[in-house]
C-alpha positions in Angstrom: 10.6 -9.4 28.7 10.3 -6.0 27.3 6.8 -7.4 24.7 5.6 -7.8 28.0 6.0 -4.7 29.9 2.6 -3.1 31.2 3.5 0.6 29.9 3.7 -0.6 26.4 1.1 0.9 24.6 -0.3 0.5 20.7 -3.8 1.8 21.5 -3.7 3.6 24.8 -5.9 4.2 27.8 -8.4 6.4 25.9 -9.1 4.1 23.0 -9.5 1.1 25.1 -11.8 3.1 27.2 -13.5 3.9 23.8 -13.8 0.3 22.8 -14.9 -0.6 26.1 -17.7 2.2 25.8 -19.0 0.9 22.4 -18.6 -2.5 23.4 -21.3 -1.8 26.4 -23.4 0.6 24.1 -23.7 -2.5 21.5 -25.2 -5.1 23.6 -28.3 -5.9 21.8 -26.2 -6.0 18.6 -25.6 -9.7 17.1 -22.2 -8.7 16.4 -19.3 -6.7 17.7 -17.1 -5.6 14.4 -13.8 -4.5 15.7 -11.9 -2.8 12.9 -8.0 -2.0 13.3 -4.8 -2.3 10.9 -2.5 -5.0 12.8 -2.7 -9.1 13.4 -3.9 -8.9 17.0 -4.1 -12.9 17.7 -0.8 -14.4 19.3 1.3 -15.3 16.2 4.4 -17.2 17.7 7.1 -17.9 15.2 6.7 -20.8 12.6 8.0 -24.2 14.0 9.6 -25.9 11.0 11.1 -28.6 13.2 8.1 -29.1 14.5 6.3 -29.9 11.6 8.7 -32.5 10.7 8.2 -34.4 14.1 4.7 -35.0 12.8 4.3 -36.7 9.5 0.6 -36.0 9.6 0.5 -32.5 8.9 1.2 -33.0 5.0 0.6 -35.8 2.6 3.2 -38.5 2.2 4.7 -36.8 -0.9 4.4 -33.2 0.5 6.1 -34.2 3.5 9.2 -36.4 1.9 9.4 -32.9 -0.1 9.3 -30.8 2.9 11.8 -32.8 4.7 14.4 -32.7 1.5 13.9 -29.5 1.3 14.7 -29.0 5.0 17.7 -31.0 4.6 19.0 -29.1 1.3 18.7 -26.1 2.9 20.8 -26.6 5.8 23.8 -27.6 3.0 25.5 -25.0 1.3 26.2 -26.2 -1.9 23.0 -27.9 -2.4 20.1 -26.9 -4.6 16.9 -25.2 -4.1 13.5 -24.2 -5.9 12.3 -20.2 -6.0 8.7 -21.2 -5.2 7.4 -17.6 -5.3 8.5 -17.1 -9.2 6.0 -16.5 -11.3 4.2 -19.0 -14.1 5.1 -16.3 -16.7 9.2 -16.7 -16.1 10.9 -18.8 -18.5 12.0 -22.4 -17.5 15.6 -21.5 -16.8 14.5 -19.1 -14.2 12.9 -21.6 -12.3 15.9 -24.0 -12.5 17.0 -25.1 -8.9 19.6 -22.3 -7.1 22.4 -23.4 -5.0 22.4 -22.8 -1.3 24.7 -20.4 0.1 26.3 -20.0 3.6 24.1 -16.8 4.2 20.7 -18.7 3.0 22.0 -21.2 5.5 22.3 -19.2 8.5 19.1 -17.5 7.5 16.7 -20.7 7.4 18.6 -21.5 10.8 17.7 -18.6 12.2 14.2 -19.1 11.5 14.2 -22.8 12.5 15.9 -21.5 15.7 13.5 -19.0 16.8 10.5 -21.7 16.2 12.0 -24.3 18.1 12.7 -22.6 21.0 9.5 -19.7 20.8 11.9 -16.9 20.0 9.5 -13.9 19.0 11.1 -12.4 15.6 8.3 -10.0 14.7 7.5 -7.2 17.0 5.7 -5.1 14.4 2.1 -5.9 15.7 0.2 -6.8 18.8 2.5 -9.6 19.5 5.0 -6.5 20.4 2.5 -4.9 23.0 1.5 -8.2 25.3 0.0 -6.4 28.0 -2.3 -4.1 26.0 -3.6 -7.2 23.7 -4.3 -8.6 27.2 -6.5 -5.3 28.1 -7.8 -5.1 25.1 -9.0 -9.4 25.3 -10.3 -8.4 28.9 -12.5 -5.9 26.9 -14.2 -8.3 25.1 -14.4 -11.3 27.6 -16.4 -8.3 29.6 -18.5 -7.7 26.4 -19.1 -11.4 25.8 -20.1 -12.0 29.4 -22.9 -9.3 29.4 -23.9 -10.2 25.8 -23.4 -14.0 25.1 -25.6 -14.6 22.1 -23.4 -11.9 20.6 -20.5 -13.1 18.0 -17.3 -11.0 18.4 -15.0 -10.5 15.4 -11.6 -8.5 14.9 -10.5 -7.6 11.3 -7.0 -6.2 10.8 -4.3 -6.9 8.6 -0.6 -5.2 8.1 1.2 -8.7 7.6 0.9 -9.1 3.9 -0.2 -12.4 4.3 -3.7 -13.5 5.4 -4.6 -15.3 8.6 -7.8 -16.3 10.6 -7.6 -17.5 14.5 -8.8 -17.2 17.9 -7.7 -14.2 20.3 -7.7 -15.3 23.9 -7.2 -13.2 26.9 -4.2 -14.2 29.0 -6.1 -17.0 31.1 -7.0 -18.7 27.9 -10.8 -17.6 27.5 -11.6 -17.5 23.4 -13.1 -14.2 23.3 -13.1 -13.2 19.2 -12.7 -14.4 15.6 -10.0 -12.9 14.5 -9.4 -12.5 10.6 -6.5 -10.6 8.9 -6.6 -9.9 5.7 -3.7 -10.2 2.9 -2.1 -7.0 0.6 -3.0 -5.8 -2.5 0.4 -5.4 -4.1 3.0 -5.4 -1.3 4.8 -8.8 -1.1 4.6 -11.0 2.1 6.5 -13.7 3.6 6.6 -15.3 0.0 9.0 -12.3 -1.0 11.5 -12.9 2.1 11.5 -16.7 2.1 11.1 -18.1 -1.4 12.9 -21.1 -0.9 10.6 -22.3 1.2 7.5 -24.6 -0.1 4.2 -22.3 0.6 2.6 -25.5 2.0 5.4 -25.9 4.3 5.7 -22.4 5.6 1.9 -22.3 6.6 2.2 -25.9 8.0 5.1 -24.5 10.7 2.8 -21.8 11.0 0.1 -24.0 12.6 2.2 -26.1 14.3 3.5 -23.1 16.2 -0.1 -21.6 16.9 -2.3 -24.1 17.8 -5.4 -21.4 17.9 -4.4 -20.9 13.6 -6.9 -22.3 11.7 -6.4 -20.8 8.4 -3.0 -18.8 6.6 -2.1 -18.0 3.3 1.6 -17.3 3.2 1.9 -17.5 -0.8 -0.5 -14.6 -1.9 
């Protein structure tokens, strides 16, 4: 409930008013580009459980691997692979490692967050729902006055890369949202190296129907 409070601000009225004015002044332009430092589109917690209920999300070999990974990570003493290990490491450094009780708990928290729609990240527009809706409404107004104009948001700061759609609270698509990865800082692949990158990405797709591209490995 806290993330939806109307008084929570990430830009504030002055900057939102400026965006509205700029969008109005540029009504004859072919494109409206909004650059800012965060992921604006809604990104719900990845749903690993849902992925395993829908075999079509991966080819047969990959899906079987994801099932085995899920099973192993929920059983202390089973083995897992470090998928973030660089190719330059020795063979021994890439050998399977043992699932600990702490790792099992961490994975189950991630599974539960996705399955029950629990938001775990508030360090972006996801933590400012009312403010994001205000921005989306401004862009919806800009689209209504100049329907021929494309609207693109560019952001980042998540250390991974995403492409999707920003919608108003009513569900109207108002902008394409592209979010670039970092140059050197680690992303999800650093914090969850025990998951195959394709499984991680599939879980984000499963939880976010408007997400069309995700790079969770670089």
